PyMOL commands that place a pseudoatom at each C-alpha (Angstrom):
pseudoatom trace, name=CA, resn=MET, resi=1, chain=A, elem=C, hetatm=0, pos=[47.710, -15.908, 86.684]
pseudoatom trace, name=CA, resn=ALA, resi=2, chain=A, elem=C, hetatm=0, pos=[47.134, -15.937, 83.034]
pseudoatom trace, name=CA, resn=LEU, resi=3, chain=A, elem=C, hetatm=0, pos=[44.273, -14.290, 81.478]
pseudoatom trace, name=CA, resn=ASP, resi=4, chain=A, elem=C, hetatm=0, pos=[43.279, -15.713, 78.070]
pseudoatom trace, name=CA, resn=PHE, resi=5, chain=A, elem=C, hetatm=0, pos=[41.539, -14.244, 75.066]
pseudoatom trace, name=CA, resn=GLY, resi=6, chain=A, elem=C, hetatm=0, pos=[40.045, -16.003, 72.049]
pseudoatom trace, name=CA, resn=GLU, resi=7, chain=A, elem=C, hetatm=0, pos=[40.644, -20.063, 71.585]
pseudoatom trace, name=CA, resn=THR, resi=8, chain=A, elem=C, hetatm=0, pos=[43.841, -21.276, 73.382]
pseudoatom trace, name=CA, resn=THR, resi=9, chain=A, elem=C, hetatm=0, pos=[44.133, -24.779, 73.373]
pseudoatom trace, name=CA, resn=HIS, resi=10, chain=A, elem=C, hetatm=0, pos=[45.769, -26.394, 70.186]
pseudoatom trace, name=CA, resn=ARG, resi=11, chain=A, elem=C, hetatm=0, pos=[44.234, -29.912, 68.819]
pseudoatom trace, name=CA, resn=ASN, resi=12, chain=A, elem=C, hetatm=0, pos=[47.687, -31.364, 67.319]
pseudoatom trace, name=CA, resn=THR, resi=13, chain=A, elem=C, hetatm=0, pos=[49.552, -34.193, 68.696]
pseudoatom trace, name=CA, resn=PRO, resi=14, chain=A, elem=C, hetatm=0, pos=[52.919, -34.660, 69.449]
pseudoatom trace, name=CA, resn=SER, resi=15, chain=A, elem=C, hetatm=0, pos=[53.048, -36.602, 66.335]
pseudoatom trace, name=CA, resn=ALA, resi=16, chain=A, elem=C, hetatm=0, pos=[52.280, -34.133, 64.298]
pseudoatom trace, name=CA, resn=PHE, resi=17, chain=A, elem=C, hetatm=0, pos=[54.989, -32.766, 61.880]
pseudoatom trace, name=CA, resn=SER, resi=18, chain=A, elem=C, hetatm=0, pos=[56.247, -29.846, 63.524]
pseudoatom trace, name=CA, resn=VAL, resi=19, chain=A, elem=C, hetatm=0, pos=[59.101, -26.938, 63.985]
pseudoatom trace, name=CA, resn=ASN, resi=20, chain=A, elem=C, hetatm=0, pos=[60.333, -25.221, 66.770]
pseudoatom trace, name=CA, resn=ILE, resi=21, chain=A, elem=C, hetatm=0, pos=[61.896, -21.682, 65.971]
pseudoatom trace, name=CA, resn=ILE, resi=22, chain=A, elem=C, hetatm=0, pos=[64.196, -19.763, 68.331]
pseudoatom trace, name=CA, resn=LEU, resi=23, chain=A, elem=C, hetatm=0, pos=[64.814, -15.852, 67.105]
pseudoatom trace, name=CA, resn=ALA, resi=24, chain=A, elem=C, hetatm=0, pos=[67.233, -15.039, 69.737]
pseudoatom trace, name=CA, resn=GLU, resi=25, chain=A, elem=C, hetatm=0, pos=[68.181, -11.777, 70.298]
pseudoatom trace, name=CA, resn=GLY, resi=26, chain=A, elem=C, hetatm=0, pos=[71.388, -11.285, 70.290]
pseudoatom trace, name=CA, resn=PRO, resi=27, chain=A, elem=C, hetatm=0, pos=[74.632, -8.799, 68.576]
pseudoatom trace, name=CA, resn=LEU, resi=28, chain=A, elem=C, hetatm=0, pos=[72.154, -8.208, 65.099]
pseudoatom trace, name=CA, resn=ALA, resi=29, chain=A, elem=C, hetatm=0, pos=[69.005, -7.988, 66.607]
pseudoatom trace, name=CA, resn=VAL, resi=30, chain=A, elem=C, hetatm=0, pos=[65.598, -9.353, 66.011]
pseudoatom trace, name=CA, resn=SER, resi=31, chain=A, elem=C, hetatm=0, pos=[64.210, -7.383, 63.132]
pseudoatom trace, name=CA, resn=TRP, resi=32, chain=A, elem=C, hetatm=0, pos=[61.555, -7.140, 59.528]
pseudoatom trace, name=CA, resn=GLN, resi=33, chain=A, elem=C, hetatm=0, pos=[63.851, -9.255, 57.667]
pseudoatom trace, name=CA, resn=HIS, resi=34, chain=A, elem=C, hetatm=0, pos=[63.608, -12.012, 60.217]
pseudoatom trace, name=CA, resn=ALA, resi=35, chain=A, elem=C, hetatm=0, pos=[59.885, -11.596, 59.634]
pseudoatom trace, name=CA, resn=SER, resi=36, chain=A, elem=C, hetatm=0, pos=[60.232, -12.353, 56.359]
pseudoatom trace, name=CA, resn=ALA, resi=37, chain=A, elem=C, hetatm=0, pos=[62.978, -14.941, 55.877]
pseudoatom trace, name=CA, resn=THR, resi=38, chain=A, elem=C, hetatm=0, pos=[60.871, -17.026, 58.518]
pseudoatom trace, name=CA, resn=CYS, resi=39, chain=A, elem=C, hetatm=0, pos=[57.898, -16.612, 56.941]
pseudoatom trace, name=CA, resn=GLU, resi=40, chain=A, elem=C, hetatm=0, pos=[59.032, -17.953, 53.657]
pseudoatom trace, name=CA, resn=PHE, resi=41, chain=A, elem=C, hetatm=0, pos=[60.539, -20.746, 55.198]
pseudoatom trace, name=CA, resn=LEU, resi=42, chain=A, elem=C, hetatm=0, pos=[57.355, -22.080, 57.047]
pseudoatom trace, name=CA, resn=GLY, resi=43, chain=A, elem=C, hetatm=0, pos=[55.235, -21.768, 54.101]
pseudoatom trace, name=CA, resn=ASP, resi=44, chain=A, elem=C, hetatm=0, pos=[57.353, -23.468, 51.875]
pseudoatom trace, name=CA, resn=LEU, resi=45, chain=A, elem=C, hetatm=0, pos=[58.191, -26.302, 54.157]
pseudoatom trace, name=CA, resn=PHE, resi=46, chain=A, elem=C, hetatm=0, pos=[54.315, -26.762, 55.799]
pseudoatom trace, name=CA, resn=ALA, resi=47, chain=A, elem=C, hetatm=0, pos=[52.827, -26.291, 52.138]
pseudoatom trace, name=CA, resn=HIS, resi=48, chain=A, elem=C, hetatm=0, pos=[55.394, -28.899, 50.629]
pseudoatom trace, name=CA, resn=HIS, resi=49, chain=A, elem=C, hetatm=0, pos=[54.207, -31.073, 53.627]
pseudoatom trace, name=CA, resn=HIS, resi=50, chain=A, elem=C, hetatm=0, pos=[50.105, -30.658, 53.029]
pseudoatom trace, name=CA, resn=ALA, resi=51, chain=A, elem=C, hetatm=0, pos=[50.728, -31.103, 49.592]
pseudoatom trace, name=CA, resn=GLN, resi=52, chain=A, elem=C, hetatm=0, pos=[52.265, -34.449, 49.592]
pseudoatom trace, name=CA, resn=GLY, resi=53, chain=A, elem=C, hetatm=0, pos=[48.720, -35.145, 50.319]
pseudoatom trace, name=CA, resn=GLY, resi=54, chain=A, elem=C, hetatm=0, pos=[47.337, -33.937, 47.131]
pseudoatom trace, name=CA, resn=ALA, resi=55, chain=A, elem=C, hetatm=0, pos=[46.444, -30.529, 48.613]
pseudoatom trace, name=CA, resn=ASP, resi=56, chain=A, elem=C, hetatm=0, pos=[47.111, -27.303, 46.951]
pseudoatom trace, name=CA, resn=TYR, resi=57, chain=A, elem=C, hetatm=0, pos=[50.967, -26.168, 47.130]
pseudoatom trace, name=CA, resn=ASN, resi=58, chain=A, elem=C, hetatm=0, pos=[50.472, -22.546, 46.092]
pseudoatom trace, name=CA, resn=GLU, resi=59, chain=A, elem=C, hetatm=0, pos=[46.808, -21.730, 48.181]
pseudoatom trace, name=CA, resn=ALA, resi=60, chain=A, elem=C, hetatm=0, pos=[48.667, -23.577, 51.779]
pseudoatom trace, name=CA, resn=ARG, resi=61, chain=A, elem=C, hetatm=0, pos=[51.746, -21.569, 51.264]
pseudoatom trace, name=CA, resn=HIS, resi=62, chain=A, elem=C, hetatm=0, pos=[50.122, -18.470, 50.654]
pseudoatom trace, name=CA, resn=ALA, resi=63, chain=A, elem=C, hetatm=0, pos=[48.003, -18.808, 53.544]
pseudoatom trace, name=CA, resn=ILE, resi=64, chain=A, elem=C, hetatm=0, pos=[50.780, -19.782, 55.909]
pseudoatom trace, name=CA, resn=ILE, resi=65, chain=A, elem=C, hetatm=0, pos=[53.302, -16.917, 55.088]
pseudoatom trace, name=CA, resn=TYR, resi=66, chain=A, elem=C, hetatm=0, pos=[49.833, -14.489, 55.553]
pseudoatom trace, name=CA, resn=LEU, resi=67, chain=A, elem=C, hetatm=0, pos=[49.558, -16.002, 59.005]
pseudoatom trace, name=CA, resn=VAL, resi=68, chain=A, elem=C, hetatm=0, pos=[53.015, -16.457, 60.365]
pseudoatom trace, name=CA, resn=ASN, resi=69, chain=A, elem=C, hetatm=0, pos=[54.037, -13.009, 58.651]
pseudoatom trace, name=CA, resn=GLU, resi=70, chain=A, elem=C, hetatm=0, pos=[50.977, -11.403, 60.804]
pseudoatom trace, name=CA, resn=LEU, resi=71, chain=A, elem=C, hetatm=0, pos=[51.514, -13.006, 63.989]
pseudoatom trace, name=CA, resn=LEU, resi=72, chain=A, elem=C, hetatm=0, pos=[55.450, -12.580, 63.630]
pseudoatom trace, name=CA, resn=GLU, resi=73, chain=A, elem=C, hetatm=0, pos=[55.710, -8.536, 63.030]
pseudoatom trace, name=CA, resn=ASN, resi=74, chain=A, elem=C, hetatm=0, pos=[52.907, -8.113, 65.612]
pseudoatom trace, name=CA, resn=ALA, resi=75, chain=A, elem=C, hetatm=0, pos=[55.346, -9.995, 67.876]
pseudoatom trace, name=CA, resn=ILE, resi=76, chain=A, elem=C, hetatm=0, pos=[58.625, -7.821, 66.824]
pseudoatom trace, name=CA, resn=LYS, resi=77, chain=A, elem=C, hetatm=0, pos=[56.653, -5.067, 66.791]
pseudoatom trace, name=CA, resn=PHE, resi=78, chain=A, elem=C, hetatm=0, pos=[55.546, -4.906, 70.084]
pseudoatom trace, name=CA, resn=ARG, resi=79, chain=A, elem=C, hetatm=0, pos=[58.056, -6.847, 72.301]
pseudoatom trace, name=CA, resn=ASN, resi=80, chain=A, elem=C, hetatm=0, pos=[60.515, -6.141, 75.120]
pseudoatom trace, name=CA, resn=PRO, resi=81, chain=A, elem=C, hetatm=0, pos=[63.820, -7.130, 73.709]
pseudoatom trace, name=CA, resn=GLY, resi=82, chain=A, elem=C, hetatm=0, pos=[64.409, -10.923, 74.322]
pseudoatom trace, name=CA, resn=ASP, resi=83, chain=A, elem=C, hetatm=0, pos=[64.025, -14.027, 72.383]
pseudoatom trace, name=CA, resn=ILE, resi=84, chain=A, elem=C, hetatm=0, pos=[60.346, -14.800, 70.239]
pseudoatom trace, name=CA, resn=MET, resi=85, chain=A, elem=C, hetatm=0, pos=[60.029, -18.187, 70.011]
pseudoatom trace, name=CA, resn=LEU, resi=86, chain=A, elem=C, hetatm=0, pos=[57.612, -20.162, 67.042]
pseudoatom trace, name=CA, resn=LEU, resi=87, chain=A, elem=C, hetatm=0, pos=[56.107, -23.578, 67.610]
pseudoatom trace, name=CA, resn=CYS, resi=88, chain=A, elem=C, hetatm=0, pos=[54.345, -24.756, 63.984]
pseudoatom trace, name=CA, resn=SER, resi=89, chain=A, elem=C, hetatm=0, pos=[52.605, -27.806, 63.485]
pseudoatom trace, name=CA, resn=LEU, resi=90, chain=A, elem=C, hetatm=0, pos=[50.753, -29.688, 60.802]
pseudoatom trace, name=CA, resn=GLU, resi=91, chain=A, elem=C, hetatm=0, pos=[48.404, -32.506, 61.615]
pseudoatom trace, name=CA, resn=ASP, resi=92, chain=A, elem=C, hetatm=0, pos=[45.535, -34.100, 58.635]
pseudoatom trace, name=CA, resn=GLY, resi=93, chain=A, elem=C, hetatm=0, pos=[45.413, -30.140, 57.438]
pseudoatom trace, name=CA, resn=ASN, resi=94, chain=A, elem=C, hetatm=0, pos=[45.388, -28.323, 60.643]
pseudoatom trace, name=CA, resn=LEU, resi=95, chain=A, elem=C, hetatm=0, pos=[47.986, -25.743, 61.069]
pseudoatom trace, name=CA, resn=GLU, resi=96, chain=A, elem=C, hetatm=0, pos=[48.760, -24.611, 64.348]
pseudoatom trace, name=CA, resn=LEU, resi=97, chain=A, elem=C, hetatm=0, pos=[51.133, -21.833, 65.271]
pseudoatom trace, name=CA, resn=ALA, resi=98, chain=A, elem=C, hetatm=0, pos=[51.829, -20.521, 68.798]
pseudoatom trace, name=CA, resn=VAL, resi=99, chain=A, elem=C, hetatm=0, pos=[54.371, -17.207, 69.022]
pseudoatom trace, name=CA, resn=CYS, resi=100, chain=A, elem=C, hetatm=0, pos=[55.501, -16.201, 72.176]
pseudoatom trace, name=CA, resn=ASN, resi=101, chain=A, elem=C, hetatm=0, pos=[57.340, -13.136, 73.110]
pseudoatom trace, name=CA, resn=SER, resi=102, chain=A, elem=C, hetatm=0, pos=[58.050, -10.903, 76.340]
pseudoatom trace, name=CA, resn=THR, resi=103, chain=A, elem=C, hetatm=0, pos=[55.985, -7.400, 76.183]
pseudoatom trace, name=CA, resn=ALA, resi=104, chain=A, elem=C, hetatm=0, pos=[55.618, -4.585, 78.553]
pseudoatom trace, name=CA, resn=PRO, resi=105, chain=A, elem=C, hetatm=0, pos=[52.802, -4.290, 81.181]
pseudoatom trace, name=CA, resn=ALA, resi=106, chain=A, elem=C, hetatm=0, pos=[51.225, -0.755, 79.095]
pseudoatom trace, name=CA, resn=VAL, resi=107, chain=A, elem=C, hetatm=0, pos=[51.568, -2.551, 75.507]
pseudoatom trace, name=CA, resn=ALA, resi=108, chain=A, elem=C, hetatm=0, pos=[50.125, -5.660, 76.742]
pseudoatom trace, name=CA, resn=GLU, resi=109, chain=A, elem=C, hetatm=0, pos=[46.903, -3.643, 78.513]
pseudoatom trace, name=CA, resn=LYS, resi=110, chain=A, elem=C, hetatm=0, pos=[46.370, -1.704, 75.401]
pseudoatom trace, name=CA, resn=PHE, resi=111, chain=A, elem=C, hetatm=0, pos=[46.433, -4.903, 73.337]
pseudoatom trace, name=CA, resn=GLN, resi=112, chain=A, elem=C, hetatm=0, pos=[44.033, -6.803, 75.890]
pseudoatom trace, name=CA, resn=SER, resi=113, chain=A, elem=C, hetatm=0, pos=[41.875, -3.978, 75.135]
pseudoatom trace, name=CA, resn=LEU, resi=114, chain=A, elem=C, hetatm=0, pos=[41.592, -4.341, 71.652]
pseudoatom trace, name=CA, resn=LEU, resi=115, chain=A, elem=C, hetatm=0, pos=[41.364, -8.237, 71.779]
pseudoatom trace, name=CA, resn=SER, resi=116, chain=A, elem=C, hetatm=0, pos=[38.618, -7.567, 74.101]
pseudoatom trace, name=CA, resn=GLU, resi=117, chain=A, elem=C, hetatm=0, pos=[36.860, -6.260, 71.241]
pseudoatom trace, name=CA, resn=ILE, resi=118, chain=A, elem=C, hetatm=0, pos=[38.022, -8.515, 68.468]
pseudoatom trace, name=CA, resn=THR, resi=119, chain=A, elem=C, hetatm=0, pos=[37.218, -11.793, 70.545]
pseudoatom trace, name=CA, resn=SER, resi=120, chain=A, elem=C, hetatm=0, pos=[33.661, -10.524, 71.595]
pseudoatom trace, name=CA, resn=ARG, resi=121, chain=A, elem=C, hetatm=0, pos=[32.400, -9.216, 67.978]
pseudoatom trace, name=CA, resn=ASP, resi=122, chain=A, elem=C, hetatm=0, pos=[31.867, -10.502, 64.535]
pseudoatom trace, name=CA, resn=PRO, resi=123, chain=A, elem=C, hetatm=0, pos=[35.189, -10.459, 62.874]
pseudoatom trace, name=CA, resn=GLY, resi=124, chain=A, elem=C, hetatm=0, pos=[33.123, -9.816, 59.317]
pseudoatom trace, name=CA, resn=GLU, resi=125, chain=A, elem=C, hetatm=0, pos=[31.991, -6.156, 60.654]
pseudoatom trace, name=CA, resn=LEU, resi=126, chain=A, elem=C, hetatm=0, pos=[34.497, -4.830, 62.661]
pseudoatom trace, name=CA, resn=LEU, resi=127, chain=A, elem=C, hetatm=0, pos=[36.642, -5.630, 59.725]
pseudoatom trace, name=CA, resn=ILE, resi=128, chain=A, elem=C, hetatm=0, pos=[34.503, -3.171, 58.086]
pseudoatom trace, name=CA, resn=GLU, resi=129, chain=A, elem=C, hetatm=0, pos=[34.295, -0.714, 60.292]
pseudoatom trace, name=CA, resn=ARG, resi=130, chain=A, elem=C, hetatm=0, pos=[37.946, -0.963, 61.074]
pseudoatom trace, name=CA, resn=ILE, resi=131, chain=A, elem=C, hetatm=0, pos=[38.366, -0.251, 57.486]
pseudoatom trace, name=CA, resn=GLU, resi=132, chain=A, elem=C, hetatm=0, pos=[35.978, 2.572, 56.953]
pseudoatom trace, name=CA, resn=ALA, resi=133, chain=A, elem=C, hetatm=0, pos=[37.433, 4.241, 60.209]
pseudoatom trace, name=CA, resn=ASN, resi=134, chain=A, elem=C, hetatm=0, pos=[41.483, 3.940, 58.799]
pseudoatom trace, name=CA, resn=ALA, resi=135, chain=A, elem=C, hetatm=0, pos=[40.287, 5.348, 55.524]
pseudoatom trace, name=CA, resn=ALA, resi=136, chain=A, elem=C, hetatm=0, pos=[38.665, 8.462, 57.364]
pseudoatom trace, name=CA, resn=ASP, resi=137, chain=A, elem=C, hetatm=0, pos=[41.436, 9.031, 59.638]
pseudoatom trace, name=CA, resn=GLU, resi=138, chain=A, elem=C, hetatm=0, pos=[44.990, 8.067, 58.296]
pseudoatom trace, name=CA, resn=THR, resi=139, chain=A, elem=C, hetatm=0, pos=[46.676, 8.298, 61.670]
pseudoatom trace, name=CA, resn=SER, resi=140, chain=A, elem=C, hetatm=0, pos=[44.809, 5.987, 63.128]
pseudoatom trace, name=CA, resn=SER, resi=141, chain=A, elem=C, hetatm=0, pos=[46.817, 2.794, 63.874]
pseudoatom trace, name=CA, resn=ALA, resi=142, chain=A, elem=C, hetatm=0, pos=[46.771, -0.495, 66.286]
pseudoatom trace, name=CA, resn=SER, resi=143, chain=A, elem=C, hetatm=0, pos=[43.272, -1.361, 64.640]
pseudoatom trace, name=CA, resn=GLY, resi=144, chain=A, elem=C, hetatm=0, pos=[43.732, -5.212, 64.460]
pseudoatom trace, name=CA, resn=LEU, resi=145, chain=A, elem=C, hetatm=0, pos=[43.359, -5.344, 60.667]
pseudoatom trace, name=CA, resn=GLY, resi=146, chain=A, elem=C, hetatm=0, pos=[45.415, -8.043, 60.417]
pseudoatom trace, name=CA, resn=LEU, resi=147, chain=A, elem=C, hetatm=0, pos=[43.966, -10.046, 62.940]
pseudoatom trace, name=CA, resn=LEU, resi=148, chain=A, elem=C, hetatm=0, pos=[40.367, -9.399, 61.450]
pseudoatom trace, name=CA, resn=THR, resi=149, chain=A, elem=C, hetatm=0, pos=[41.584, -10.262, 58.163]
pseudoatom trace, name=CA, resn=LEU, resi=150, chain=A, elem=C, hetatm=0, pos=[43.006, -13.628, 59.388]
pseudoatom trace, name=CA, resn=MET, resi=151, chain=A, elem=C, hetatm=0, pos=[39.712, -14.597, 61.553]
pseudoatom trace, name=CA, resn=ASN, resi=152, chain=A, elem=C, hetatm=0, pos=[37.726, -13.122, 58.510]
pseudoatom trace, name=CA, resn=ASP, resi=153, chain=A, elem=C, hetatm=0, pos=[38.951, -14.070, 55.207]
pseudoatom trace, name=CA, resn=TYR, resi=154, chain=A, elem=C, hetatm=0, pos=[41.321, -17.121, 56.486]
pseudoatom trace, name=CA, resn=GLY, resi=155, chain=A, elem=C, hetatm=0, pos=[38.969, -18.809, 58.973]
pseudoatom trace, name=CA, resn=ALA, resi=156, chain=A, elem=C, hetatm=0, pos=[41.858, -18.478, 61.571]
pseudoatom trace, name=CA, resn=ARG, resi=157, chain=A, elem=C, hetatm=0, pos=[40.847, -19.147, 65.055]
pseudoatom trace, name=CA, resn=LEU, resi=158, chain=A, elem=C, hetatm=0, pos=[42.852, -17.305, 67.199]
pseudoatom trace, name=CA, resn=GLY, resi=159, chain=A, elem=C, hetatm=0, pos=[43.675, -16.569, 70.755]
pseudoatom trace, name=CA, resn=TRP, resi=160, chain=A, elem=C, hetatm=0, pos=[46.248, -14.783, 73.416]
pseudoatom trace, name=CA, resn=THR, resi=161, chain=A, elem=C, hetatm=0, pos=[47.197, -15.763, 77.140]
pseudoatom trace, name=CA, resn=PHE, resi=162, chain=A, elem=C, hetatm=0, pos=[49.064, -13.250, 78.925]
pseudoatom trace, name=CA, resn=GLU, resi=163, chain=A, elem=C, hetatm=0, pos=[50.934, -13.937, 82.320]
pseudoatom trace, name=CA, resn=GLN, resi=164, chain=A, elem=C, hetatm=0, pos=[53.453, -11.590, 84.399]
pseudoatom trace, name=CA, resn=ASN, resi=165, chain=A, elem=C, hetatm=0, pos=[56.583, -12.693, 84.607]
pseudoatom trace, name=CA, resn=ASP, resi=166, chain=A, elem=C, hetatm=0, pos=[59.172, -12.439, 87.592]
pseudoatom trace, name=CA, resn=GLY, resi=167, chain=A, elem=C, hetatm=0, pos=[61.258, -9.181, 86.265]
pseudoatom trace, name=CA, resn=GLY, resi=168, chain=A, elem=C, hetatm=0, pos=[57.559, -7.264, 85.635]
pseudoatom trace, name=CA, resn=ALA, resi=169, chain=A, elem=C, hetatm=0, pos=[57.480, -7.745, 82.129]
pseudoatom trace, name=CA, resn=ILE, resi=170, chain=A, elem=C, hetatm=0, pos=[54.407, -9.782, 80.297]
pseudoatom trace, name=CA, resn=VAL, resi=171, chain=A, elem=C, hetatm=0, pos=[54.975, -13.202, 78.486]
pseudoatom trace, name=CA, resn=LEU, resi=172, chain=A, elem=C, hetatm=0, pos=[52.590, -13.185, 75.824]
pseudoatom trace, name=CA, resn=ARG, resi=173, chain=A, elem=C, hetatm=0, pos=[51.378, -16.434, 73.988]
pseudoatom trace, name=CA, resn=THR, resi=174, chain=A, elem=C, hetatm=0, pos=[49.519, -16.366, 70.613]
pseudoatom trace, name=CA, resn=TYR, resi=175, chain=A, elem=C, hetatm=0, pos=[47.913, -19.021, 69.116]
pseudoatom trace, name=CA, resn=ALA, resi=176, chain=A, elem=C, hetatm=0, pos=[46.528, -19.508, 65.993]
pseudoatom trace, name=CA, resn=SER, resi=177, chain=A, elem=C, hetatm=0, pos=[45.159, -22.848, 64.299]
pseudoatom trace, name=CA, resn=LEU, resi=178, chain=A, elem=C, hetatm=0, pos=[43.804, -22.718, 60.343]
pseudoatom trace, name=CA, resn=THR, resi=179, chain=A, elem=C, hetatm=0, pos=[42.736, -25.579, 58.202]
pseudoatom trace, name=CA, resn=LEU, resi=180, chain=A, elem=C, hetatm=0, pos=[44.776, -26.060, 54.883]
pseudoatom trace, name=CA, resn=ASN, resi=181, chain=A, elem=C, hetatm=0, pos=[42.297, -26.875, 51.818]
for i in range(1, 181): cmd.bond("trace and resi %d" % i, "trace and resi %d" % (i + 1))
show_as sticks, trace
zoom trace
C-alpha cells in the first residue's frame, strides 16, 4: 500500500519532451559528482528546449538546476544502495521531474514526519521558522530548507509516494512540477 504526501500526479502528456536517466549503482557508486553533472545536463537540455519558444534561457536553467539538484542530492543522501531513476519532461512551460530511489524504513519514517509538517503548513512561514531555528542551533539538520525554498521561492509543486518493496526497503518516488517563465 502506498502512502502519499503533496501532489503526486503529473500533467504532462506522453508526447512531452522528455528524458529518462538511471544513475546505476556500480563499482564507482552513485555520488555527489553524479548529482552535479546530472543537474547541469538537465538544466542545459531543458532550458535550451524551453528557450526555443522565446523564454529566458538563463532563468529557466537556474530554476531547473536548483530543482534537480535538491531532489537528486536528497535521493543520494538518504538512499539505500541501488539505482536512482530520474524522469524529466517539459510541455507548454511545465517542467515535471520524478526521482525514484530506495530507502530504509527508519529513514522513510523520519522523512514522512517532516513531510507531514511541510505539506500541511504555509511554506513561507515554515521557511522563516526553519531559517531562524537553524541560526539558533548550528547542529540542526533535516530541516527541509531546500524543499521549502523550492515551494516558496520557485513555486514548485512537490509530492512523495512511499511504498514497501518485497525486500523490506521503502521505494520513494519524489515528484515535482515547476512552471517555467
